[in-house]
C-alpha positions, -999 to +999 in steps of 0.1 A: +288-903+783+264-926+766+249-896+746+280-884+731+286-921+720+253-920+703+260-884+688+294-896+674+279-925+658+253-905+641+278-879+630+296-905+611+269-915+590+258-880+574+289-879+550+289-898+520+325-911+512+335-906+476+357-935+468+370-932+431+368-910+401+334-924+388+318-921+423+331-883+423+316-876+388+282-892+398+282-873+433+290-839+422+264-840+395+238-836+423+219-802+431+238-792+462+270-812+470+294-800+497+326-820+497+355-819+521+385-829+502+415-843+525+446-863+520+436-901+527+463-903+552+447-875+575+411-884+569+383-860+574+389-831+599+371-842+631+369-806+645+346-794+617+323-826+618+300-812+645+293-781+626+287-798+592+265-823+611+243-795+627+240-779+592+230-813+577+200-814+602+187-780+591+197-783+555+185-815+540+189-802+504+227-803+508+246-834+503+276-836+525+305-859+516+343-864+521+369-873+494+404-883+496+424-855+476+452-880+466+428-907+450+404-886+429+419-871+397+397-838+399+412-832+434+448-834+422+455-796+429+447-800+465+466-835+472+495-819+489+474-798+512+475-809+547+443-787+555+411-797+542+396-780+513+359-776+514+341-776+479+305-766+467+292-781+435+259-774+419+252-801+390+289-808+383+300-770+386+322-758+411+306-726+428+328-722+458+360-732+476+369-726+511+404-734+522+412-747+558+385-749+584+367-715+583+337-721+604+320-687+597+325-690+559+312-727+558+282-716+579+274-687+557+277-706+526+254-733+538+231-708+550+227-694+514+221-726+498+185-738+489 
């Protein structure tokens, strides 16, 4: 059980939490930014975290983030969705949107980054 607790602690740290509009603007201006947008009341999706964490170990060039869709103006179109929405940005330009936890799509997208 000790190993799982350790892995859980590590997994939490790999995603940057975007807190407000200014933070959003600065963060998505990066080279390869993968954002999980979710309503603040649900929090980030726990079931996809292990997949994203594994990808983050292989793909250090991708910055993984989470953002509350009801608190960030740019995400207002997603604020009423219960399912998470995954958004890939390259230098502030939205390149790909994946609605819901579609593990094969997420893996494929990340495999093609970098």
